C-alpha angles and dihedrals in degrees: 000000000000098000109114094357119152130197091211117041098169095108097042118116103217094183112134114244119254111274107263113248091234094063094074093048092047095051091044089058093067123086113265120245137166097240111127121237111273113220121193120191124187150134135247100261144002101218096094114136088180089070093063109113092016106052102357120052116259110268094029109158122224091244089060098047095101095048090049092045090052091056088057101040134029099213143024136206093232103211095167090079088062088072104031135017106234121235121237094259092054092049091048089052092050092048093049090059099056133068124252095262093055120108128198116212104199118202113228114254115263087234084072107030095042099039122106093248101029088250094297111159093010133103098249096079096052089044091052092046089055089053092049091052089061092064091066114178091352092071112108121177121326114227128216116192108196115213120259091252095054103106135186090264085078094055092111088058091049090050089053090051093050091048091063098038109112113254091219090069113066111221134199124193127206119204119203107165112097093232093075090067101029096103139016090241091057092052091047090051097053096038087058092051096047092045090051092056097038092246123153121229116220121238113213118195107195131145101237101045110044090163092073088060091079099147094217119146122206101181139353093294133070134188119206122193106193118193112199130193106234095295092304110174089256089063089066094043089053091050089054090054092047092052090053090049093050091049090052092048090047089059089051093052108269108158110184133035129183111192119186117185115203124195131174106295085351091258091125097037093102090055090058091043090052091050092049094052093045092049091048091054094043098049108025143036091247113116130194138135128259142162124305119199116247096202119068100201121106114283133187092258098048100077095081099037093107107086 
């Protein structure tokens, strides 16, 4: 993930923003239930030969990568759908290789998210909805990454898009253009629209664009895209802060979290995912499952695993 990456992070303030006042009121507006918070932790792909011997057993074949990945993680940021809408047979094959608690988070095709009209009136949206239906209960939250040039002046178009998006398919939207965060009034405007349609807003924690880490919630679900810096010590400090934030949101009524750690080339992403899950279990009442290393020798990410 190159968006917002910096070569030098020494001057970056990685402190999480103060929790917006509206989050507590929003979560309080939903009916109370006893269901525990569901936390899904995953990476952006399963085809990583570099994980063999560390996260995948030695000798793992390429054809078995997904099934092995799904034993380590319970979700995936499914980027392949950004470039091609999968046919029913491929989706069925994917779903057959993962356990019942696994959730796919398909990225919207660029023919939709990067088109002039977000696919409205064309054939790509219905085609994609058909594909999503094939995931069944293993569908997590879809994810639409708006292009960097898509500004808040196009909010009416986005609202129209959300009004036709099927309610059976949870959706998260990531804003990148600076205008979405340029003024309090702008934030108020889009949070109202996304809340109205039950749409999640993505929180992106990346060094070079601290404005996209806005901390606003728009329903009982959040999606966090965390961009690390090669397991720099600040990566672990930031994880500590996120665990405290998730624990606070859990008490307020947040129900679902999708957390996707990114690292350079994603080779070290499982190390950070492992640390996140271990720290959650060690310091909070939140439970989930995450990767456990297969190898026992010292690794780059092990030096700070004692907390």
